[in-house]
MARKEFI-44864 format. One record per atom (N, C-alpha, C, O): atom name; x, y, z. Coordinates in steps of 0.2 Angstrom, whole numbers, plus 2048, in hexadecimal, padded with zeros to 3 digits. Layout:
N
   atom    c1    c2    c3
     CA     X     Y     Z
...
This chain:
212
   atom    c1    c2    c3
      N   426   F89   EC4
     CA   420   F8B   EC0
      C   423   F8D   EB9
      O   429   F8F   EB8
      N   41F   F8C   EB4
     CA   422   F8D   EAD
      C   423   F95   EAB
      O   41F   F99   EAD
      N   428   F96   EA7
     CA   429   F9D   EA5
      C   426   F9D   E9E
      O   423   F99   E9C
      N   426   FA4   E9B
     CA   423   FA5   E95
      C   425   FA1   E8F
      O   421   F9E   E8B
      N   42C   F9F   E8F
     CA   42E   F9B   E89
      C   42C   F94   E8A
      O   42A   F91   E85
      N   42C   F91   E90
     CA   42A   F8B   E91
      C   422   F8A   E90
      O   420   F85   E8D
      N   41F   F8F   E91
     CA   417   F8F   E90
      C   416   F8F   E89
      O   412   F8B   E86
      N   41A   F93   E85
     CA   419   F93   E7D
      C   41B   F8C   E7A
      O   417   F89   E76
      N   420   F89   E7D
     CA   423   F82   E7A
      C   41E   F7D   E7C
      O   41C   F78   E78
      N   41B   F7E   E82
     CA   416   F79   E85
      C   410   F79   E80
      O   40E   F73   E7E
      N   40D   F7F   E7F
     CA   407   F7F   E7B
      C   408   F7D   E73
      O   404   F7A   E70
      N   40E   F7F   E71
     CA   410   F7D   E6A
      C   411   F75   E69
      O   40E   F73   E65
      N   413   F72   E6F
     CA   414   F6B   E6E
      C   40D   F68   E6E
      O   40C   F63   E6B
      N   408   F6B   E72
     CA   401   F68   E72
      C   3FE   F69   E6C
      O   3FB   F64   E69
      N   3FF   F6F   E69
     CA   3FC   F70   E62
      C   3FE   F6B   E5D
      O   3FB   F69   E58
      N   405   F6B   E5D
     CA   408   F67   E58
      C   406   F5F   E58
      O   407   F5C   E53
      N   404   F5D   E5E
     CA   402   F56   E5F
      C   3FA   F55   E5D
      O   3F8   F50   E5E
      N   3F7   F5B   E5C
     CA   3F0   F5A   E5A
      C   3EB   F5D   E5F
      O   3E5   F5C   E5E
      N   3ED   F60   E64
     CA   3E9   F63   E69
      C   3E7   F6A   E67
      O   3EB   F6F   E67
      N   3E1   F6B   E64
     CA   3DF   F71   E61
      C   3D9   F74   E64
      O   3D7   F7A   E63
      N   3D6   F71   E69
     CA   3D0   F74   E6C
      C   3D1   F79   E70
      O   3D6   F79   E75
      N   3CF   F7F   E6F
     CA   3D1   F85   E73
      C   3CF   F85   E7A
      O   3D3   F87   E7E
      N   3CA   F82   E7C
     CA   3C8   F81   E83
      C   3CD   F7C   E87
      O   3CF   F7E   E8D
      N   3CF   F77   E83
     CA   3D4   F72   E86
      C   3DB   F76   E87
      O   3DE   F75   E8C
      N   3DD   F79   E82
     CA   3E3   F7D   E82
      C   3E3   F82   E88
      O   3E8   F82   E8B
      N   3DE   F85   E89
     CA   3DD   F8A   E8E
      C   3DE   F87   E95
      O   3E1   F8A   E99
      N   3DA   F81   E96
     CA   3DA   F7E   E9C
      C   3E1   F7B   E9E
      O   3E3   F7B   EA3
      N   3E5   F79   E99
     CA   3EC   F76   E9A
      C   3F1   F7C   E9B
      O   3F5   F7B   E9F
      N   3EF   F82   E98
     CA   3F4   F87   E99
      C   3F3   F8A   EA0
      O   3F8   F8C   EA3
      N   3ED   F89   EA3
     CA   3EC   F8C   EAA
      C   3EE   F87   EAF
      O   3EE   F88   EB5
      N   3EF   F80   EAD
     CA   3F0   F7B   EB2
      C   3F8   F79   EB2
      O   3FA   F76   EAD
      N   3FC   F7C   EB6
     CA   403   F7C   EB6
      C   405   F74   EB8
      O   404   F72   EBD
      N   408   F71   EB3
     CA   40A   F6A   EB4
      C   40F   F6A   EBA
      O   410   F64   EBD
      N   413   F6F   EBB
     CA   418   F70   EC1
      C   415   F6E   EC8
      O   419   F6B   ECC
      N   40F   F6F   EC9
     CA   40C   F6D   ECF
      C   40C   F65   ED0
      O   40B   F63   ED6
      N   40C   F62   ECB
     CA   40A   F5B   ECB
      C   410   F56   ECA
      O   410   F50   ECB
      N   416   F59   EC8
     CA   41C   F55   EC7
      C   421   F57   ECD
      O   423   F5D   ECE
      N   423   F52   ED1
     CA   427   F53   ED6
      C   42E   F4F   ED6
      O   42D   F4A   ED3
      N   433   F51   ED9
     CA   439   F4D   EDA
      C   43E   F4D   ED4
      O   43F   F53   ED1
      N   440   F47   ED2
     CA   446   F47   ECD
      C   444   F4A   EC7
      O   449   F4C   EC3
      N   43E   F4A   EC5
     CA   43C   F4B   EBE
      C   439   F52   EBD
      O   437   F54   EB8
      N   43A   F57   EC2
     CA   437   F5D   EC2
      C   43A   F61   EBC
      O   436   F65   EB9
      N   440   F60   EBA
     CA   443   F64   EB5
      C   440   F62   EAE
      O   441   F65   EA9
      N   43C   F5D   EAE
     CA   439   F5B   EA7
      C   432   F5C   EA7
      O   42E   F59   EA3
      N   42F   F60   EAC
     CA   428   F61   EAD
      C   425   F63   EA7
      O   41F   F61   EA5
      N   428   F68   EA3
     CA   424   F6B   E9D
      C   426   F67   E96
      O   424   F6A   E91
      N   42A   F62   E97
     CA   42B   F5E   E91
      C   425   F59   E8F
      O   421   F57   E94
      N   424   F58   E89
     CA   41E   F54   E87
      C   420   F4C   E88
      O   421   F49   E83
      N   420   F4A   E8E
     CA   422   F43   E8F
      C   41E   F41   E96
      O   41D   F45   E9A
      N   41D   F3A   E96
     CA   41A   F38   E9D
      C   420   F38   EA2
      O   426   F37   EA0
      N   41E   F38   EA8
     CA   423   F38   EAD
      C   421   F34   EB3
      O   41B   F33   EB4
      N   425   F30   EB7
     CA   423   F2C   EBC
      C   421   F30   EC2
      O   424   F36   EC3
      N   41C   F2E   EC6
     CA   41A   F31   ECC
      C   41A   F2B   ED1
      O   41C   F26   ED0
      N   417   F2D   ED7
     CA   417   F28   EDD
      C   413   F22   EDB
      O   40F   F22   ED6
      N   414   F1C   EDF
     CA   40F   F16   EDE
      C   410   F13   ED8
      O   40C   F0F   ED5
      N   416   F14   ED4
     CA   417   F10   ECE
      C   413   F13   EC8
      O   412   F0F   EC3
      N   410   F19   EC9
     CA   40B   F1B   EC4
      C   40F   F21   EC0
      O   415   F22   EC1
      N   40C   F24   EBB
     CA   40F   F29   EB6
      C   40A   F2F   EB6
      O   404   F2E   EB6
      N   40D   F35   EB4
     CA   409   F3A   EB2
      C   40A   F3A   EAA
      O   40F   F3A   EA8
      N   404   F3A   EA7
     CA   404   F39   EA0
      C   407   F3F   E9C
      O   408   F45   E9F
      N   40A   F3E   E96
     CA   40D   F44   E92
      C   407   F49   E91
      O   401   F47   E8F
      N   409   F4F   E91
     CA   403   F54   E90
      C   400   F54   E8A
      O   3F9   F55   E8A
      N   403   F52   E84
     CA   3FF   F51   E7E
      C   3FA   F4C   E7E
      O   3F4   F4D   E7B
      N   3FB   F46   E82
     CA   3F6   F41   E82
      C   3F1   F43   E87
      O   3EB   F42   E85
      N   3F2   F47   E8C
     CA   3ED   F4A   E91
      C   3E9   F4E   E8C
      O   3E2   F4E   E8D
      N   3EC   F53   E88
     CA   3E8   F57   E84
      C   3E3   F54   E7F
      O   3DE   F56   E7E
      N   3E6   F4E   E7C
     CA   3E2   F4B   E77
      C   3DC   F47   E7A
      O   3D7   F47   E77
      N   3DE   F44   E80
     CA   3D8   F40   E83
      C   3D3   F45   E86
      O   3CD   F44   E85
      N   3D5   F4B   E88
     CA   3D0   F50   E8A
      C   3CC   F53   E85
      O   3C6   F54   E85
      N   3CF   F54   E7F
     CA   3CC   F56   E79
      C   3C7   F51   E76
      O   3C1   F53   E75
      N   3C9   F4B   E77
     CA   3C4   F45   E74
      C   3BE   F45   E79
      O   3B9   F42   E77
      N   3BF   F47   E7F
     CA   3B9   F46   E84
      C   3B4   F4B   E83
      O   3AE   F4A   E85
      N   3B5   F51   E7F
     CA   3B0   F56   E7D
      C   3AC   F58   E83
      O   3A6   F58   E83
      N   3B0   F5A   E89
     CA   3AD   F5C   E8F
      C   3A9   F63   E8E
      O   3AC   F68   E8B
      N   3A3   F64   E91
     CA   3A0   F6A   E91
      C   39F   F6D   E98
      O   3A0   F69   E9C
      N   39E   F73   E98
     CA   39E   F76   E9F
      C   399   F74   EA4
      O   399   F75   EAA
      N   394   F70   EA1
     CA   38F   F6D   EA6
      C   390   F66   EA7
      O   38C   F63   EAB
      N   395   F63   EA5
     CA   396   F5C   EA6
      C   399   F5A   EAD
      O   39C   F5D   EB0
      N   396   F54   EAF
     CA   399   F50   EB5
      C   39E   F4B   EB2
      O   39C   F47   EAE
      N   3A4   F4B   EB4
     CA   3A9   F47   EB1
      C   3AC   F42   EB7
      O   3AD   F44   EBC
      N   3AD   F3C   EB5
     CA   3B1   F37   EB9
      C   3B7   F36   EB6
      O   3B8   F34   EB0
      N   3BD   F36   EBA
     CA   3C3   F34   EB7
      C   3C5   F2E   EBC
      O   3C5   F2E   EC2
      N   3C8   F29   EB8
     CA   3CA   F23   EBB
      C   3D2   F23   EBB
      O   3D4   F22   EB5
      N   3D5   F24   EC1
     CA   3DC   F24   EC1
      C   3DF   F2B   EC2
      O   3E1   F2E   EBD
      N   3DE   F2D   EC8
     CA   3E0   F34   ECA
      C   3E7   F36   EC8
      O   3E9   F3B   EC6
      N   3EC   F31   ECA
     CA   3F3   F32   EC9
      C   3F5   F38   ECD
      O   3F4   F39   ED3
      N   3F9   F3C   EC9
     CA   3FB   F43   ECC
      C   3F6   F48   ECD
      O   3F7   F4C   ED1
      N   3F0   F47   ECA
     CA   3EB   F4C   ECA
      C   3EB   F51   EC5
      O   3E6   F55   EC4
      N   3F0   F50   EC0
     CA   3F0   F55   EBB
      C   3EA   F55   EB6
      O   3E7   F5A   EB4
      N   3E8   F4F   EB4
     CA   3E3   F4F   EAF
      C   3DC   F51   EB2
      O   3D8   F55   EAF
      N   3DB   F4F   EB9
     CA   3D5   F52   EBC
      C   3D5   F59   EBD
      O   3CF   F5C   EBC
      N   3DA   F5C   EBE
     CA   3DB   F64   EBF
      C   3D9   F67   EB8
      O   3D5   F6C   EB8
      N   3DB   F64   EB3
     CA   3D9   F67   EAC
      C   3D2   F66   EAB
      O   3CE   F6B   EA9
      N   3CF   F60   EAC
     CA   3C8   F5F   EAB
      C   3C4   F64   EB0
      O   3BE   F66   EAE
      N   3C6   F65   EB6
     CA   3C2   F69   EBA
      C   3C1   F70   EB7
      O   3BD   F74   EB9
      N   3C6   F73   EB3
     CA   3C5   F79   EB0
      C   3C0   F79   EAA
      O   3BE   F7E   EA7
      N   3BE   F73   EA8
     CA   3BA   F72   EA2
      C   3B3   F70   EA4
      O   3AE   F71   EA0
      N   3B2   F6C   EA9
     CA   3AC   F69   EAB
      C   3A8   F6C   EB1
      O   3AB   F70   EB5
      N   3A2   F6A   EB2
     CA   39E   F6D   EB8
      C   3A1   F69   EBF
      O   3A2   F6D   EC4
      N   3A2   F63   EBE
     CA   3A4   F5F   EC4
      C   3A9   F59   EC2
      O   3A7   F56   EBD
      N   3AE   F58   EC6
     CA   3B3   F52   EC4
      C   3B3   F4E   ECA
      O   3B5   F50   ED0
      N   3B2   F47   EC9
     CA   3B4   F42   ECE
      C   3BA   F3E   ECB
      O   3BA   F3C   EC6
      N   3BF   F3E   ECF
     CA   3C5   F3A   ECD
      C   3C6   F34   ED2
      O   3C7   F36   ED8
      N   3C8   F2E   ED0
     CA   3C9   F29   ED5
      C   3D0   F26   ED3
      O   3D2   F25   ECE
      N   3D3   F23   ED9
     CA   3D9   F20   ED8
      C   3DA   F1A   EDD
      O   3D7   F1B   EE3
      N   3DD   F15   EDC
     CA   3DE   F0F   EE0
      C   3E3   F11   EE6
      O   3E4   F0D   EEA
      N   3E7   F16   EE5
     CA   3EC   F18   EEA
      C   3EA   F1E   EEE
      O   3EA   F23   EEB
      N   3E9   F1D   EF4
     CA   3E7   F22   EF9
      C   3ED   F28   EF9
      O   3EB   F2D   EFA
      N   3F3   F26   EF8
     CA   3F8   F2B   EF9
      C   3F8   F30   EF3
      O   3F9   F36   EF4
      N   3F6   F2D   EED
     CA   3F5   F32   EE7
      C   3EF   F36   EE8
      O   3EF   F3C   EE6
      N   3EA   F33   EEA
     CA   3E4   F37   EEC
      C   3E5   F3D   EF0
      O   3E3   F43   EEF
      N   3E9   F3B   EF6
     CA   3EA   F41   EFB
      C   3EF   F46   EF8
      O   3ED   F4C   EF9
      N   3F4   F44   EF4
     CA   3F8   F49   EF1
      C   3F4   F4D   EEC
      O   3F5   F54   EEC
      N   3F0   F4A   EE8
     CA   3EC   F4E   EE3
      C   3E7   F53   EE6
      O   3E7   F59   EE4
      N   3E4   F51   EEB
     CA   3DF   F55   EEF
      C   3E2   F5B   EF1
      O   3E0   F60   EF1
      N   3E8   F5A   EF4
     CA   3EC   F60   EF7
      C   3EE   F65   EF1
      O   3EE   F6B   EF3
      N   3EF   F63   EEB
     CA   3F1   F67   EE6
      C   3EA   F6B   EE3
      O   3EA   F71   EE2
      N   3E5   F67   EE3
     CA   3DE   F6A   EE1
      C   3DD   F70   EE6
      O   3DA   F75   EE4
      N   3DE   F6F   EEC
     CA   3DC   F74   EF1
      C   3E1   F7A   EF0
      O   3DF   F80   EF0
      N   3E7   F79   EEF
     CA   3EC   F7E   EEE
      C   3EA   F82   EE7
      O   3EB   F88   EE7
      N   3E7   F7F   EE2
     CA   3E5   F82   EDC
      C   3DE   F85   EDC
      O   3DC   F88   ED8
      N   3DB   F84   EE2
     CA   3D4   F86   EE3
      C   3CF   F83   EDE
      O   3CB   F86   EDB
      N   3D0   F7D   EDC
     CA   3CC   F79   ED8
      C   3C6   F76   EDC
      O   3C7   F70   EDE
      N   3C1   F79   EDD
     CA   3BC   F77   EE2
      C   3B7   F72   EDF
      O   3B3   F6F   EE2
      N   3B7   F71   ED8
     CA   3B2   F6C   ED5
      C   3B5   F66   ED4
      O   3B2   F62   ED0
      N   3BA   F64   ED7
     CA   3BD   F5D   ED5
      C   3BE   F59   EDC
      O   3C0   F5C   EE1
      N   3BC   F53   EDC
     CA   3BC   F4F   EE2
      C   3C0   F49   EE1
      O   3BE   F45   EDC
      N   3C5   F47   EE5
     CA   3C9   F41   EE4
      C   3C8   F3C   EE9
      O   3C7   F3E   EEF
      N   3C7   F36   EE7
     CA   3C4   F31   EEB
      C   3C9   F2A   EEA
      O   3CB   F29   EE5
      N   3CA   F27   EF0
     CA   3CE   F21   EEF
      C   3C9   F1B   EEE
      O   3C5   F1A   EF2
      N   3CA   F18   EE8
     CA   3C5   F13   EE7
      C   3C7   F0E   EE1
      O   3CC   F10   EDE
      N   3C4   F09   EE0
     CA   3C6   F04   EDA
      C   3C3   F07   ED4
      O   3BD   F06   ED3
      N   3C6   F0B   ED0
     CA   3C3   F0E   ECA
      C   3C0   F0A   EC5
      O   3BC   F0C   EC1
      N   3C2   F03   EC5
     CA   3BF   EFF   EC0
      C   3B7   EFE   EC1
      O   3B4   EFC   EBD
      N   3B5   F00   EC7
     CA   3AE   F00   EC9
      C   3AB   F06   EC8
      O   3A5   F07   EC9
      N   3AF   F0B   EC6
     CA   3AC   F12   EC5
      C   3AA   F15   ECC
      O   3AD   F14   ED1
      N   3A5   F19   ECC
     CA   3A2   F1D   ED2
      C   39B   F1C   ED2
      O   397   F22   ED0
      N   397   F17   ED3
     CA   390   F16   ED2
      C   38C   F1B   ED6
      O   387   F1D   ED3
      N   38E   F1D   EDC
     CA   38A   F22   EDF
      C   389   F29   EDC
      O   385   F2C   EDE
      N   38E   F2A   ED8
     CA   38E   F31   ED4
      C   38B   F30   ECD
      O   38A   F35   EC9
      N   38A   F2A   ECB
     CA   388   F29   EC4
      C   381   F2B   EC3
      O   37D   F2C   EC7
      N   37F   F2D   EBC
     CA   383   F2C   EB6
      C   388   F32   EB5
      O   387   F38   EB8
      N   38D   F31   EB1
     CA   391   F36   EAF
      C   391   F38   EA8
      O   38F   F34   EA3
      N   392   F3F   EA6
     CA   392   F41   E9F
      C   398   F3F   E9C
      O   398   F3E   E96
      N   39D   F3F   E9F
     CA   3A4   F3D   E9C
      C   3A8   F39   EA1
      O   3A7   F3A   EA7
      N   3AB   F34   E9E
     CA   3B0   F30   EA3
      C   3B7   F2F   E9F
      O   3B7   F2E   E99
      N   3BC   F30   EA3
     CA   3C3   F30   EA0
      C   3C6   F2B   EA4
      O   3C7   F2B   EAA
      N   3CA   F26   EA1
     CA   3CD   F21   EA4
      C   3D5   F21   EA2
      O   3D6   F22   E9C
      N   3D9   F22   EA7
     CA   3E0   F23   EA6
      C   3E4   F1D   EA7
      O   3EA   F1E   EA9
      N   3E1   F17   EA7
     CA   3E5   F11   EA7
      C   3E2   F0C   EA2
      O   3DC   F0D   EA1
      N   3E6   F07   EA0
     CA   3E3   F03   E9A
      C   3E0   EFD   E9C
      O   3E3   EF9   EA1
      N   3DA   EFB   E9A
     CA   3D6   EF5   E9B
      C   3D6   EF1   E94
      O   3D7   EF4   E8F
      N   3D5   EEB   E95
     CA   3D4   EE7   E8F
      C   3CE   EE9   E8B
      O   3CE   EEA   E84
      N   3C9   EEB   E8E
     CA   3C3   EED   E8B
      C   3C0   EF3   E90
      O   3C2   EF3   E95
      N   3BB   EF7   E8D
     CA   3B8   EFC   E91
      C   3B5   EF8   E97
      O   3B0   EF4   E96
      N   3B6   EFA   E9D
     CA   3B3   EF6   EA3
      C   3AB   EF7   EA3
      O   3A9   EFD   EA2
      N   3A8   EF2   EA4
     CA   3A0   EF2   EA4
      C   39D   EF7   EA9
      O   399   EFB   EA7
      N   3A0   EF7   EAF
     CA   39D   EFC   EB4
      C   39E   F03   EB2
      O   399   F07   EB3
      N   3A3   F05   EAE
     CA   3A4   F0C   EAC
      C   39F   F0D   EA6
      O   39C   F13   EA6
      N   39F   F09   EA1
     CA   39A   F0A   E9C
      C   393   F0B   E9F
      O   38F   F0F   E9C
      N   391   F07   EA4
     CA   38A   F08   EA7
      C   389   F0E   EAA
      O   383   F11   EAB
      N   38F   F12   EAC
     CA   38E   F18   EB0
      C   38E   F1E   EAB
      O   38E   F24   EAE
      N   38F   F1D   EA5
     CA   38F   F22   EA0
      C   388   F24   E9E
      O   384   F20   E9C
      N   386   F2A   E9E
     CA   380   F2D   E9C
      C   37F   F2C   E95
      O   383   F2B   E91
      N   378   F2B   E92
     CA   377   F2A   E8B
      C   379   F31   E88
      O   377   F36   E8A
      N   37D   F30   E83
     CA   380   F36   E7F
      C   387   F38   E82
      O   38A   F3C   E80
      N   389   F34   E88
     CA   38F   F35   E8B
      C   395   F32   E87
      O   394   F2E   E83
      N   39B   F35   E89
     CA   3A1   F32   E86
      C   3A6   F30   E8B
      O   3A7   F33   E90
      N   3A9   F2A   E89
     CA   3AF   F28   E8D
      C   3B5   F27   E89
      O   3B5   F25   E83
      N   3BB   F29   E8B
     CA   3C1   F29   E88
      C   3C6   F25   E8C
      O   3C7   F26   E92
      N   3C9   F1F   E89
     CA   3CD   F1B   E8D
      C   3D2   F17   E89
      O   3D0   F16   E83
      N   3D8   F15   E8B
     CA   3DC   F11   E88
      C   3DA   F09   E89
      O   3D8   F07   E8E
      N   3DA   F06   E83
     CA   3D9   EFE   E84
      C   3DE   EFA   E80
      O   3E1   EFD   E7C
      N   3E0   EF4   E83
     CA   3E5   EF0   E80
      C   3E7   EEB   E85
      O   3E6   EEC   E8B
      N   3E9   EE5   E83
     CA   3EB   EE0   E87
      C   3F1   EE0   E8A
      O   3F2   EDD   E90
      N   3F6   EE4   E88
     CA   3FC   EE5   E8B
      C   3FF   EEC   E8A
      O   3FC   EF0   E86
      N   404   EEE   E8D
     CA   407   EF5   E8D
      C   40A   EF7   E86
      O   40A   EFC   E84
      N   40B   EF1   E82
     CA   40E   EF3   E7B
      C   409   EF5   E76
      O   40B   EF9   E72
      N   403   EF2   E76
     CA   3FE   EF4   E71
      C   3F8   EF6   E74
      O   3F4   EF2   E77
      N   3F7   EFD   E74
     CA   3F1   F00   E77
      C   3EE   F05   E72
      O   3F2   F08   E6F
      N   3E7   F06   E73
     CA   3E4   F0B   E6F
      C   3E0   F0F   E73
      O   3DD   F0D   E78
      N   3E0   F16   E72
     CA   3DC   F1A   E75
      C   3D5   F1A   E71
      O   3D5   F1B   E6B
      N   3D0   F19   E75
     CA   3C9   F19   E71
      C   3C4   F1E   E75
      O   3C5   F20   E7B
      N   3BF   F20   E71
     CA   3BA   F24   E73
      C   3B3   F1F   E73
      O   3B2   F1C   E6E
      N   3AF   F1F   E78
     CA   3A9   F1B   E78
      C   3A3   F20   E79
      O   3A3   F24   E7E
      N   39E   F20   E75
     CA   398   F24   E76
      C   393   F20   E78
      O   391   F1B   E74
      N   38F   F21   E7D
     CA   389   F1D   E7F
      C   383   F20   E7B
      O   381   F25   E7B
      N   380   F1B   E77
     CA   37A   F1D   E73
      C   374   F1A   E77
      O   374   F17   E7C
      N   36E   F1C   E74
     CA   368   F19   E77
      C   368   F12   E77
      O   366   F0F   E7C
      N   36B   F0E   E72
     CA   36C   F07   E72
      C   373   F06   E70
      O   375   F06   E6B
      N   377   F03   E75
     CA   37E   F01   E74
      C   383   F07   E74
      O   381   F0C   E77
      N   389   F06   E72
     CA   38E   F0B   E72
      C   392   F0B   E6B
      O   392   F07   E67
      N   394   F11   E6A
     CA   398   F12   E64
      C   3A0   F13   E66
      O   3A1   F17   E6A
      N   3A4   F10   E62
     CA   3AB   F10   E64
      C   3AF   F13   E5F
      O   3AE   F12   E59
      N   3B4   F17   E60
     CA   3B8   F1B   E5C
      C   3BF   F1A   E5E
      O   3C1   F1B   E64
      N   3C4   F17   E59
     CA   3CB   F16   E5B
      C   3CE   F1D   E5A
      O   3CD   F20   E54
      N   3D2   F20   E5E
     CA   3D5   F26   E5E
      C   3DD   F26   E5C
      O   3DF   F29   E57
      N   3E1   F22   E60
     CA   3E8   F22   E5E
      C   3EB   F1D   E63
      O   3E8   F1B   E68
      N   3F2   F1A   E61
     CA   3F5   F16   E66
      C   3F8   F1A   E6C
      O   3FA   F1F   E6B
      N   3F8   F16   E71
     CA   3FA   F19   E78
      C   3FE   F14   E7C
      O   3FE   F0E   E7A
      N   400   F16   E81
     CA   403   F11   E86
      C   402   F14   E8D
      O   404   F19   E8F
      N   3FE   F10   E91
     CA   3FC   F12   E98
      C   3FD   F0C   E9D
      O   3FE   F06   E9B
      N   3FE   F0E   EA3
     CA   3FE   F09   EA8
      C   3F7   F05   EA8
      O   3F2   F07   EA6
      N   3F7   EFE   EAA
     CA   3F1   EFA   EAA
      C   3EC   EFC   EAF
      O   3EE   EFF   EB5
      N   3E6   EFC   EAE
     CA   3E0   EFD   EB3
      C   3E0   EF7   EB7
      O   3DE   EF1   EB5
      N   3E1   EF7   EBD
     CA   3E1   EF2   EC2
      C   3DB   EF2   EC7
      O   3D9   EF8   EC9
      N   3D9   EEC   EC9
     CA   3D3   EEC   ECE
      C   3D6   EED   ED5
      O   3DC   EEB   ED6
      N   3D2   EEE   EDA
     CA   3D4   EEF   EE1
      C   3D7   EF5   EE2
      O   3D9   EF9   EDE
      N   3D9   EF6   EE9
     CA   3DC   EFC   EEB
      C   3E4   EFB   EEB
      O   3E6   EF5   EEC
      N   3E8   F00   EEA
     CA   3EF   EFF   EEA
      C   3F2   EFF   EF1
      O   3EF   F03   EF5
      N   3F7   EFC   EF2
     CA   3FB   EFC   EF8
      C   3FF   F03   EF7
      O   402   F04   EF2
      N   400   F06   EFD
     CA   403   F0D   EFD
      C   40B   F0C   EFB
      O   40E   F11   EFB
């Protein structure tokens, strides 16, 4: 778990990269990344860098997690869908900001590991489900906010359809891993409004369930 100096450096790195929202910084300060990084890379837990996790996936660098969370503009009454549970780190942060969080991943192994950390941290308002995230979670729709932590060529139609009018989705888009943009999509009464935020690099959004 992080000491006081690591904590200060961690928060300084977030602020210096543009994470300035007080609620987001508070949620990230309370969510120790150390619970979500295991094995060879534990000594790099508090550095601002992505790290490998099981099933060929990654835990995103904290500043990108912070910027995506900030762009999502979560309020305490929101119901949020996260596509791509991964380590569970992003969902744990969202759970401190939203009323309810549903997170889906195609790898059952990652969902089991994340669920056990949520229990340990007593995060009772987050539910992790093994599912093909490209189809969203129609039985719980509509959502106030949707966060996608894997890159698609375009925002997936089923996810756009599950966004409430006035709702916001933040996701990386791009045809390959070299050129991706983080975008914010707001659903309007008629159509959608798109805002480009910054260049990023994420694993691709794949259809189907993953093999363990």
